[in-house]
Structure formats: C-alpha cells, structure tokens
C-alpha positions as CSV (number, residue, x, y, z in Angstrom):
1,M,-5.8,-10.8,-12.4
2,L,-2.4,-9.0,-12.4
3,F,-2.0,-5.5,-13.8
4,N,1.3,-6.5,-15.4
5,S,-0.4,-9.3,-17.5
6,F,-1.8,-9.3,-21.1
7,E,-5.1,-10.5,-19.7
8,F,-5.5,-7.2,-17.9
9,L,-4.9,-5.2,-21.0
10,E,-7.5,-7.3,-22.8
11,F,-9.9,-6.8,-19.8
12,L,-9.4,-3.1,-20.0
13,A,-9.9,-3.0,-23.7
14,V,-13.5,-4.6,-23.1
15,V,-14.4,-2.7,-20.0
16,V,-13.6,0.9,-21.0
17,P,-15.5,0.9,-24.3
18,G,-18.4,-0.8,-22.6
19,Y,-18.5,1.7,-19.8
20,F,-18.9,4.6,-22.2
21,F,-21.3,2.8,-24.5
22,L,-23.7,1.9,-21.8
23,P,-26.4,4.5,-20.4
24,D,-25.4,6.2,-17.1
25,R,-27.8,4.2,-15.0
26,F,-26.2,0.9,-16.1
27,R,-22.6,1.9,-15.6
28,P,-22.3,1.1,-11.8
29,L,-23.6,-2.4,-12.6
30,W,-21.1,-2.8,-15.4
31,L,-18.3,-1.7,-13.0
32,A,-19.4,-4.2,-10.3
33,V,-19.7,-7.1,-12.7
34,A,-16.4,-6.2,-14.3
35,S,-14.7,-5.9,-10.8
36,Y,-16.0,-9.3,-9.7
37,Y,-14.7,-10.8,-12.8
38,F,-11.4,-9.1,-12.3
39,Y,-11.2,-10.4,-8.7
40,M,-12.3,-14.0,-9.5
41,F,-10.2,-14.4,-12.6
42,S,-7.5,-16.4,-10.9
43,H,-9.2,-17.5,-7.6
44,P,-12.9,-17.8,-8.2
45,E,-13.3,-19.8,-4.9
46,Y,-12.9,-16.5,-2.9
47,G,-15.4,-14.4,-4.6
48,W,-17.9,-15.3,-1.8
49,V,-15.6,-13.4,0.7
50,L,-15.9,-10.3,-1.2
51,F,-19.6,-10.8,-1.8
52,T,-20.3,-11.5,1.9
53,S,-18.4,-8.4,3.0
54,T,-20.3,-6.4,0.4
55,M,-23.8,-7.6,1.5
56,V,-23.3,-7.3,5.1
57,S,-21.9,-3.8,4.8
58,Y,-24.8,-2.8,2.4
59,L,-27.4,-4.3,4.6
60,G,-25.8,-2.8,7.7
61,G,-25.7,0.6,6.1
62,L,-29.5,0.3,5.2
63,A,-30.3,-0.6,8.7
64,M,-28.3,2.3,10.2
65,G,-30.0,4.6,7.9
66,R,-33.6,3.4,8.8
67,W,-33.2,3.0,12.4
68,E,-33.2,5.9,14.8
69,S,-32.5,4.0,18.1
70,A,-28.9,4.4,19.2
71,F,-28.9,0.8,20.5
72,Q,-30.2,-0.6,17.1
73,R,-27.7,1.4,15.2
74,R,-24.7,0.3,17.4
75,F,-25.9,-3.3,16.9
76,A,-26.0,-2.9,13.1
77,L,-22.5,-1.4,13.2
78,G,-21.3,-4.1,15.5
79,I,-22.5,-6.8,13.0
80,C,-20.6,-5.0,10.2
81,I,-17.5,-4.9,12.3
82,V,-17.7,-8.4,13.6
83,V,-18.4,-10.0,10.0
84,N,-15.8,-7.9,8.2
85,L,-12.9,-8.2,10.9
86,G,-14.0,-11.9,11.5
87,L,-13.4,-12.8,7.8
88,L,-10.0,-10.9,7.9
89,F,-8.9,-12.5,11.1
90,F,-10.0,-16.0,10.0
91,F,-8.1,-16.0,6.8
92,K,-5.2,-13.9,7.7
93,Y,-4.4,-14.5,11.4
94,A,-5.8,-17.9,12.4
95,D,-2.5,-19.7,11.8
96,L,-0.4,-17.1,13.6
97,F,-2.6,-17.5,16.8
98,V,-2.4,-21.3,16.4
99,S,1.3,-21.1,16.2
100,T,1.5,-18.6,19.2
101,W,-0.9,-20.9,21.2
102,N,1.2,-24.0,20.6
103,T,4.4,-22.2,21.6
104,W,2.7,-21.1,24.9
105,M,1.4,-24.7,25.5
106,H,4.9,-26.1,24.8
107,A,6.4,-23.6,27.3
108,L,3.8,-24.7,29.8
109,H,4.4,-28.4,29.2
110,H,0.9,-28.8,27.7
111,Y,1.9,-29.2,24.1
112,H,0.5,-32.6,23.4
113,D,-2.9,-32.5,25.1
114,R,-3.8,-28.9,24.1
115,R,-2.1,-28.6,20.7
116,L,-4.0,-26.9,17.9
117,H,-3.7,-27.7,14.2
118,H,-2.9,-25.1,11.6
119,L,-5.6,-24.3,9.0
120,H,-3.2,-23.5,6.1
121,L,-5.8,-21.2,4.6
122,A,-4.8,-19.4,1.3
123,L,-5.3,-15.6,1.8
124,P,-7.9,-14.0,-0.4
125,V,-6.1,-11.3,-2.4
126,G,-6.8,-7.7,-1.2
127,I,-8.9,-8.9,1.9
128,S,-7.1,-6.3,4.0
129,F,-7.8,-3.5,1.7
130,F,-11.6,-4.2,0.9
131,T,-12.3,-4.9,4.6
132,F,-11.1,-1.5,5.6
133,Q,-13.0,0.1,2.7
134,A,-16.1,-1.6,3.9
135,L,-15.4,-0.4,7.4
136,S,-14.9,3.2,6.3
137,Y,-18.5,3.1,4.8
138,C,-19.9,1.6,7.9
139,F,-18.3,4.1,10.3
140,D,-19.2,7.0,8.1
141,V,-22.8,6.0,7.8
142,Y,-23.0,5.4,11.6
143,S,-21.5,8.8,12.4
144,R,-23.8,10.4,9.7
145,R,-20.7,11.7,7.8
146,F,-22.2,9.9,4.8
147,P,-25.9,9.1,3.8
148,T,-26.8,5.4,3.4
149,E,-26.3,4.2,-0.2
150,R,-29.6,2.5,-1.3
151,R,-28.6,1.3,-4.7
152,L,-26.9,-2.1,-4.4
153,D,-25.0,-1.7,-7.8
154,V,-23.6,1.7,-6.8
155,F,-22.4,0.4,-3.4
156,A,-21.1,-3.0,-5.0
157,A,-19.1,-0.8,-7.6
158,Y,-17.6,1.2,-4.8
159,K,-16.8,-1.8,-2.7
160,S,-15.2,-3.7,-5.5
161,F,-13.9,-1.1,-7.9
162,F,-11.3,-3.2,-9.6
163,P,-8.4,-0.5,-10.0
164,Q,-8.0,-0.3,-6.3
165,L,-9.7,-3.4,-5.1
166,V,-6.7,-5.6,-4.1
167,A,-4.0,-3.0,-3.1
168,G,-5.6,0.3,-2.6
169,P,-5.7,3.1,-2.2
170,I,-8.3,2.7,0.6
171,E,-11.0,5.0,-0.6
172,R,-13.8,6.8,1.5
173,P,-17.4,6.6,0.3
174,G,-17.7,10.4,0.3
175,S,-15.0,10.5,-2.3
176,V,-15.8,7.7,-4.7
177,V,-19.6,6.9,-4.5
178,P,-20.7,10.5,-5.9
179,Q,-18.2,9.8,-8.7
180,I,-19.7,6.3,-9.5
181,R,-23.0,8.0,-9.5
182,G,-21.9,10.8,-11.7
183,R,-22.2,11.2,-15.4
184,H,-18.9,10.8,-17.4
185,R,-18.3,11.4,-21.0
186,F,-15.3,10.0,-22.9
187,D,-12.6,12.6,-22.7
188,Y,-9.4,12.2,-24.8
189,D,-7.2,14.4,-22.6
190,R,-8.3,12.6,-19.5
191,M,-7.6,9.2,-21.1
192,L,-4.1,10.4,-22.2
193,N,-3.4,11.5,-18.6
194,G,-4.6,8.2,-17.3
195,L,-2.5,6.2,-19.9
196,R,0.5,8.4,-18.9
197,L,0.0,7.7,-15.3
198,M,-0.4,3.9,-16.0
199,L,2.8,3.9,-18.2
200,W,4.9,5.5,-15.3
201,G,3.5,2.9,-13.0
202,Y,4.4,0.1,-15.3
203,F,7.9,1.5,-15.6
204,K,8.5,1.7,-11.8
205,K,7.1,-1.8,-11.4
206,L,8.6,-3.6,-14.3
207,V,11.9,-1.9,-14.9
208,I,12.9,-1.0,-11.3
209,A,11.0,-3.0,-8.8
210,D,11.2,-6.4,-10.4
211,R,14.8,-6.0,-11.3
212,L,15.7,-5.1,-7.8
213,A,13.6,-7.9,-6.6
214,V,16.2,-10.4,-8.1
215,V,18.9,-9.1,-5.7
216,V,16.7,-8.9,-2.7
217,R,15.3,-12.3,-3.1
218,E,18.7,-13.7,-3.4
219,V,20.3,-12.1,-0.4
220,Y,17.2,-12.1,1.9
221,G,16.6,-15.7,1.0
222,S,19.9,-16.8,2.6
223,P,21.3,-13.9,4.7
224,A,23.9,-16.1,6.3
225,Q,25.6,-16.7,3.1
226,H,26.2,-13.1,2.3
227,S,28.5,-10.3,3.4
228,S,27.6,-7.2,5.3
229,L,28.1,-5.1,2.2
230,Q,25.7,-7.3,0.2
231,L,23.1,-7.1,3.0
232,I,23.4,-3.4,3.0
233,V,23.1,-3.3,-0.8
234,A,20.1,-5.6,-0.7
235,T,18.4,-3.5,2.1
236,Y,18.8,-0.4,-0.1
237,A,17.5,-2.4,-3.0
238,F,14.4,-3.4,-1.1
239,T,13.9,0.3,0.1
240,F,13.4,1.3,-3.5
241,Q,11.8,-1.8,-4.6
242,I,8.8,-1.6,-2.3
243,F,8.3,2.0,-3.1
244,C,8.4,1.4,-6.8
245,D,6.4,-1.7,-6.6
246,F,3.6,-0.2,-4.4
247,S,3.5,3.3,-5.8
248,G,3.7,1.7,-9.3
249,Y,0.5,-0.3,-8.5
250,T,-1.2,2.9,-7.2
251,D,-0.2,4.9,-10.4
252,I,-1.7,2.1,-12.6
253,A,-4.8,2.1,-10.4
254,R,-5.2,5.8,-10.4
255,G,-4.5,5.9,-14.3
256,C,-7.3,3.1,-15.0
257,A,-9.7,4.9,-12.9
258,R,-9.0,8.3,-14.4
259,I,-9.7,6.9,-17.9
260,L,-13.2,5.9,-16.5
261,G,-13.6,9.4,-15.1
262,I,-13.1,8.6,-11.6
263,N,-10.3,10.2,-9.5
264,L,-8.6,8.2,-6.7
265,V,-6.7,9.8,-3.9
266,E,-2.9,10.2,-4.2
267,N,-1.3,7.5,-2.1
268,F,2.4,8.6,-2.3
269,R,4.1,12.0,-2.3
270,A,7.9,11.5,-2.6
271,P,8.2,9.8,0.8
272,Y,11.9,9.4,0.7
273,L,12.4,13.1,0.5
274,A,10.6,13.6,3.9
275,K,12.6,15.3,6.6
276,S,11.1,13.5,9.6
277,I,9.1,10.3,10.4
278,P,5.8,12.1,10.8
279,E,6.4,13.7,7.5
280,F,7.2,10.4,6.0
281,W,3.9,8.9,7.1
282,S,2.1,11.9,5.7
283,R,3.7,10.9,2.3
284,W,3.6,7.2,2.4
285,H,0.5,5.0,1.9
286,I,-1.5,8.1,2.7
287,S,-4.9,6.4,2.5
288,L,-4.0,3.9,5.1
289,S,-2.3,6.5,7.3
290,T,-5.4,8.7,7.2
291,W,-7.6,5.7,7.8
292,F,-5.9,4.8,11.2
293,R,-5.8,8.6,12.0
294,D,-9.6,9.0,11.6
295,Y,-10.9,5.6,12.7
296,L,-8.5,4.6,15.4
297,Y,-6.3,7.4,16.6
298,I,-9.1,10.1,16.9
299,P,-11.5,7.7,18.7
300,L,-8.8,6.8,21.1
301,G,-8.5,10.5,21.9
302,G,-5.8,11.7,19.6
303,N,-3.7,14.3,21.1
304,R,-6.4,15.7,23.2
305,V,-5.6,13.3,26.0
306,G,-3.0,13.7,28.8
307,I,0.8,13.8,28.2
308,W,1.1,10.1,29.2
309,R,-1.8,8.7,27.3
310,W,-0.8,10.3,23.9
311,P,2.3,8.1,23.4
312,I,0.2,5.1,24.1
313,N,-2.3,6.1,21.5
314,I,0.6,6.6,19.0
315,M,2.1,3.0,19.7
316,I,-1.3,1.4,19.5
317,V,-1.8,2.9,16.0
318,F,1.6,1.7,14.9
319,L,1.4,-1.7,16.4
320,V,-2.1,-2.1,14.7
321,S,-0.7,-0.9,11.6
322,G,2.2,-3.3,11.6
323,F,-0.2,-6.2,12.5
324,W,-2.5,-5.1,9.6
325,H,0.5,-5.7,7.2
326,G,0.9,-9.4,7.9
327,A,0.4,-12.3,10.2
328,D,3.9,-12.4,11.5
329,W,5.4,-10.8,14.7
330,K,8.2,-9.3,12.4
331,F,5.5,-6.7,11.2
332,V,4.6,-5.8,14.7
333,V,8.3,-5.1,15.4
334,W,8.3,-3.0,12.2
335,G,5.4,-1.0,13.4
336,A,6.9,-0.6,16.9
337,L,10.1,0.8,15.4
338,H,8.1,3.4,13.5
339,G,6.1,4.1,16.6
340,F,9.4,4.8,18.5
341,Y,10.7,6.8,15.5
342,F,7.4,8.9,15.5
343,L,7.6,9.7,19.3
344,G,11.4,10.4,19.1
345,S,10.8,12.8,16.1
346,K,8.1,14.6,18.0
347,L,10.1,14.9,21.2
348,F,13.2,16.2,19.2
349,S,11.1,18.8,17.3
350,R,10.3,20.4,20.8
351,I,13.8,21.1,21.6
352,P,14.5,24.8,20.7
353,L,17.2,25.0,18.0
354,T,18.6,28.1,16.4
355,L,18.6,27.5,12.6
356,P,21.1,29.1,10.4
357,S,20.1,32.0,8.4
358,S,22.2,31.2,5.4
359,G,20.3,29.6,2.5
360,W,22.9,27.0,1.7
361,L,23.2,26.0,5.5
362,R,19.5,25.6,5.6
363,S,19.6,23.4,2.5
364,L,22.5,21.4,4.0
365,G,20.5,20.9,7.3
366,G,17.4,19.8,5.3
367,G,19.7,17.4,3.4
368,V,20.8,15.8,6.6
369,Q,17.2,15.5,7.8
370,I,16.3,13.7,4.7
371,F,19.4,11.5,5.0
372,V,18.6,10.5,8.5
373,T,14.9,9.9,7.9
374,F,15.7,7.8,4.9
375,H,18.1,5.5,6.8
376,L,15.7,5.0,9.8
377,V,13.1,4.0,7.3
378,A,15.6,1.7,5.5
379,F,16.6,0.0,8.7
380,A,12.9,-0.7,9.6
381,W,12.4,-2.3,6.2
382,I,14.8,-5.1,7.3
383,F,12.2,-6.5,9.7
384,F,9.4,-6.0,7.0
385,R,11.3,-7.9,4.3
386,A,13.1,-10.7,6.2
387,N,11.5,-14.1,5.9
388,H,11.4,-14.5,9.7
389,I,12.2,-12.2,12.6
390,E,15.2,-14.4,13.5
391,D,16.5,-13.6,9.9
392,A,16.1,-10.0,10.6
393,M,18.0,-10.0,13.8
394,Q,20.8,-12.1,12.2
395,I,20.9,-9.4,9.4
396,V,21.2,-6.5,11.9
397,D,23.6,-8.4,14.0
398,H,25.9,-9.1,11.0
399,I,25.9,-5.6,9.7
400,R,26.6,-4.2,13.2
401,H,29.6,-6.5,13.9
402,H,31.0,-6.8,10.5
403,P,30.1,-3.4,8.8
404,L,33.1,-3.4,6.3
405,E,33.0,-7.1,5.4
406,M,33.5,-7.4,1.6
407,P,31.6,-9.9,-0.6
408,V,32.7,-13.5,-0.5
409,V,30.4,-14.8,-3.3
410,T,29.5,-13.6,-6.7
411,P,28.6,-9.9,-7.0
412,L,25.0,-9.1,-6.9
413,F,25.0,-6.9,-10.0
414,G,26.7,-7.5,-13.3
415,P,28.0,-4.4,-15.2
416,S,24.9,-4.2,-17.4
417,E,22.4,-4.7,-14.5
418,F,24.2,-2.1,-12.5
419,W,23.9,0.5,-15.1
420,I,20.3,-0.3,-15.9
421,A,19.3,-0.2,-12.2
422,G,21.3,2.9,-11.6
423,G,19.8,4.8,-14.7
424,A,16.3,3.7,-13.9
425,L,16.8,4.9,-10.1
426,A,18.2,8.3,-11.5
427,L,15.1,8.8,-13.8
428,L,13.0,7.9,-10.7
429,G,14.8,10.5,-8.6
430,I,14.2,13.2,-11.2
431,A,10.5,12.3,-11.6
432,E,9.9,12.4,-7.8
433,F,11.9,15.7,-7.5
434,L,9.6,17.2,-10.2
435,R,6.5,15.7,-8.6
436,S,7.5,17.2,-5.2
437,R,7.7,20.7,-7.0
438,G,4.4,20.2,-8.8
439,S,2.9,17.8,-11.4
440,V,5.1,15.8,-13.8
441,G,2.2,15.7,-16.2
442,Q,2.0,19.5,-16.3
443,F,5.7,19.6,-16.8
444,L,5.5,17.3,-19.9
445,D,2.4,19.1,-21.2
446,R,4.7,22.3,-21.3
447,C,7.4,20.4,-23.3
448,P,7.3,20.5,-27.2
449,L,5.3,17.9,-28.8
450,L,8.2,15.9,-30.3
451,L,10.1,15.9,-26.9
452,R,6.9,14.8,-25.0
453,W,6.2,11.8,-27.2
454,S,10.0,10.8,-27.3
455,V,9.7,10.5,-23.6
456,Y,6.7,8.3,-23.9
457,Y,8.2,6.0,-26.5
458,A,11.4,5.9,-24.5
459,V,9.6,4.6,-21.4
460,I,7.7,2.1,-23.5
461,F,10.8,0.8,-25.1
462,A,12.5,0.6,-21.6
463,I,9.7,-1.5,-20.3
464,L,9.8,-3.9,-23.4
465,I,13.5,-4.3,-23.3
466,Y,14.5,-4.2,-19.7
467,A,11.5,-5.8,-17.9
468,P,12.4,-9.2,-16.5
469,H,10.5,-12.1,-18.1
470,G,7.4,-13.6,-16.3
471,E,4.6,-11.9,-14.3
472,K,5.6,-10.8,-10.8
473,E,3.0,-10.3,-8.2
474,F,2.9,-6.9,-6.5
475,I,4.2,-7.0,-3.0
476,Y,1.0,-5.7,-1.4
477,F,-1.0,-8.5,-2.9
478,K,0.1,-10.5,0.1
479,F,-1.6,-8.1,2.5
C-alpha cells in the first residue's frame, strides 16, 4: 500500500480510531494486524517473508534471554543472522551473483557447461529495512543492551510497524518497544503536529519529487540522446528528487506514528547544508548510518585500530552500505566514492589552516564548503541513478568532454514547469533553513492563527493542483 494513495488514507481512518478505542493491552495486537494488512495489501504472497523474519527473531530472542551458555547464545544469534540475511540475499542478490558467475565462466570458457539460470524473483517491498530492524533487536538482546521481549504481539508490532515498515527509519528496540507498550491517550495537539508533518511530506513527494522524476526519467532513460547541459540539469534534478522522495516518506511515516503517540527518529537534518562528507552522513539517512556505525564499524574496531586498518574499516562500511542499496555493482561504486570522499575529508581536516577572523569571510568559507560537498554528493548520485554502470560512465564521460554542449532536443522544462519546480524548491530551501535553525513546527506555532492556516491550505492546494497524476512509488521501495 502506497502512502500516496486514497487506500492508505482510508486505512489510516480505520486504524487510528480503532487504536484509541481499544484497551491498552490490545493495541499492540491491533498495530501488528494493521501492519500486516498494510504490507500484504498489494503483494500478499510475500507476507510469509515478514512473518518468518519476525518469528525467527522473536524465538531467537527468547532463546538468548533464557540460555546462559555463551555457546548457546551465539548459536541462537547465528540462526537469527543466517535466516534474516539468507532471506535478504536470496530475494535481493541471487540474480546478481548468477550474472557475475556466468560472466566469470564465460571469461574462463566454461559458459555452456557451468552456466546458471536467473531466478527472476520479485523483491519483497522493504525487505532491506525490516531485515536490519530484526537484526538490531537480535544484536541488542545478545549484547544485553535490551531485554528479551516476551510478548509476541508487542514484538510483531515493533517488527512490522506500518509507518516505517517498508522504507524506514530503521528503529532500535530500545526506542520503539517501550512506546508500543506505553499508554497513549488521544491528543489533539499531537494529532495536529502529526498531520502537519505528513502534509509537508506529501508536498515534498508529490509536488517536488514526482515532478522532477519526469525530467530525470527522460534523460537517464536515454543519456546518449541528451546534451551535457541536460545531463547536468537532470543530475541536479535527481539530487533533489531523491531527497524529497525519501525525506518525504520519512515525514509521512513520522507523522503517522506521532498521531498514534509513537515518536520515530529523525532521519534527515538538512543534509545538503553539510560542510563535509562526514557531516553529510550525520545528516542523511541517519538511522542507516548509525546502524552501520554501531553494528559493523565499531565491531570491526572503529577508530581504535592502527592507522592503516582504520581506512579499511571505513571502506568496508561504505562498500557494504552501497551493496545494501541494491543488487548492482553501480551501488558498490557509489559506496566506494563516498568512502574515498570520507577518507579525503578526514585527511584534509588534519591540515592546519588559519581561518579568517572576519565574520563575512567565515560565512563565505562555509558557503564554499557547502558548495563543494553538495557537488561531490551530486556527482556520486550519477552512479546511484543510472540504469547501468555503463550508462553512468557514459554520462560522466560526456559531461567531462563536452561540458558546454547545448541541448539538441526539446527543452526539459516548459515555462510553467520551470516556475512550479523553481518555486517548490525555493520553499523547500526556506523550510530546510528554518529546520536547521530549529523546528519549523515551532516557527508556525508562533505565527498568527490566520497566517498559520493560510500556509496549511496553500500547501494542500499546491498538492491538489500541481501533483502529477497517478500513484508513484517511493524510490526506496526498491531497496
């Protein structure tokens, strides 16, 4: 079920009143049942994947909580890891490894006698996200950072909580499980804050991301038929499209959860205002970045290892992060780029520099840092968005050799589309700037009532008038 569908609004209109009508002890079960209905609405055949991951993680947690032997606890953890990652690898990466194997066999002249056949499996929506959420619970129970959850309904609600089930944020049990167990009463102000956050998420998705997607899809669908200028414009467009699409989903998810009295972690903090790549990753997809930090980077030794081992740890994290995003080597290249960016930024930060004392010079220097970081990120998005790694290399090569080439086909934007996209992005920039200085909600609350509701209605009308027709999937549904 898509957030940007009437079915979801109808679903929410049933779930929220039912949640507050039921006694506290039945609410986790209500959330779990509603979440399974939400997940299986379009593809009921993959409900067993979510159920299997849930039951294995739940039973594994019970075993780790009951057993005292280190061997037994490691065995239970191992089963949880093998099953959860096994499901992820089977559905997401099987065909990639088949293609890679066949390529190697062809190179070794054994193609016909050792060739494997592709499985062509459809990817269960959100499997990367709910797999990592399950592993968070297993790791935390094993390390005794979180006690075993004995109520199956509470655990199932945590594991399948519908607002963040298919595209995050990836929640930790210590954050969400106590809230699911807690007592919540209907609160008008909390509902209004949740609806306001959802409204802004819908604006970012429908008015900005989906309109920019038209341009990106046209250019990246056939990069050889477009000029360098159009390739650059489409790359900028995708840079903002993926932010508005993904952060829009997160805002809707957080708004839904807030209405129910559950607070989800903030997943984005104005990432394109970052002054360095490490700062960018502290602002972008925060729940995934911190997941890799806590469950991969630190177990590898973090920065407590030798000077030569630390860069290897960083590259491992970014390569795995790239691989997590998709079963294509282009995502590994994207991750490797960010790994080199990260190491280069850390190395550059150790060079002693004399900063100017003047305020405007400091601001100018900060602006240059933001400009450089933004363009490094935008360049890496080429590999993320291109249909194939060959297309990405073609785009980079075309821009490098013909940077000033003018369009040879129909302009990407008509006059009206240009002004709509420009105005929406300007509004986005203002909102992100206000968010970086505090809370946009608090700013609106300080505004006069008439002005505040005028803003709400203006956003609603913008969505109704300027959103493209048809339901468009969120980008991260593919991951």
